[in-house]
N, C-alpha and C positions, 0 to 999 in steps of 0.2 A: 317315273318309268313307264314304258309303253305297256299296252295290254296286248296279249297274245290271241290270235285268232287262228283256229285249226280247219281247214278246209279239206275234204277228202275227194280226192279225184281218182280216175282210174289211172294205170301206168301209162299209158299212152298219152293222155293229157298232161300228165306230170313231165313227161319226157319233152313234150312239145313246148310247154312253157318254160321249162329249164333251159331249153335250147334258145328260145327267143329272148330271155333273161340275158343268157351268155353273149349272144350277139350284139346285145345293147352295152355290154360292160356291166351288168348289174347282177346282183344276188337275186334269187328267185323271190325272197321277201320285199327287196326293193321294187322289183318289176310289178308285184302284185299290189303293193301299196300305190304305186303310180297308176296303175291300172284303174283302182278303185277310186283313186282321187279323179281321175279323168272322168270316168262313169258319172259320179256325184256332181261335176261341174259341167256336164254336157249341155249344150242348149235343148236337146230333146227332154232331159229330165227338169230343167227350169221350166220348159214350156209345160210339162205335165202338171208341175206344181202350180203354175199359174192358172191352169185350167181346175185345178182342185180347189184353189182359194175361191174362184168364181161359183163353184158348185157348193162350197160352204156357205157364201154370202147368200146364196139364193135360197138355201134350206134352213131359213130361220124358224125357230119353234121348238116345241120340246116333243121328243119321240121317246116313249119308254122302251125299257130293256125288251120288254115282251114284243112290242111292235118290231123291233129290230130283228128278233129272232124270227118272228113270223115272215118278214119280208126275206130273210136269209133262206129259209127253209122253202119258201115259195120260189126263190130263184133256183135252188137246188132241184126242185121238182121239174123245172122248166128246161134243165140241162139234156 
């Protein structure tokens, strides 16, 4: 059995998505699953994942939860 995901969009977005799905001969659900799979397998996402792997490898060591919170709060103050 598949899991269900609900996504709330405004009426105009719903109309546009449903029309696009119809043009492709698909249900709105099929169209959205295809779009999600396409996004997950896009070269841009894979590129980002590769970069993140490099960041993880270069950031070896232990960082406490407190240090992470401090870094997060510092970043928020700089916004």
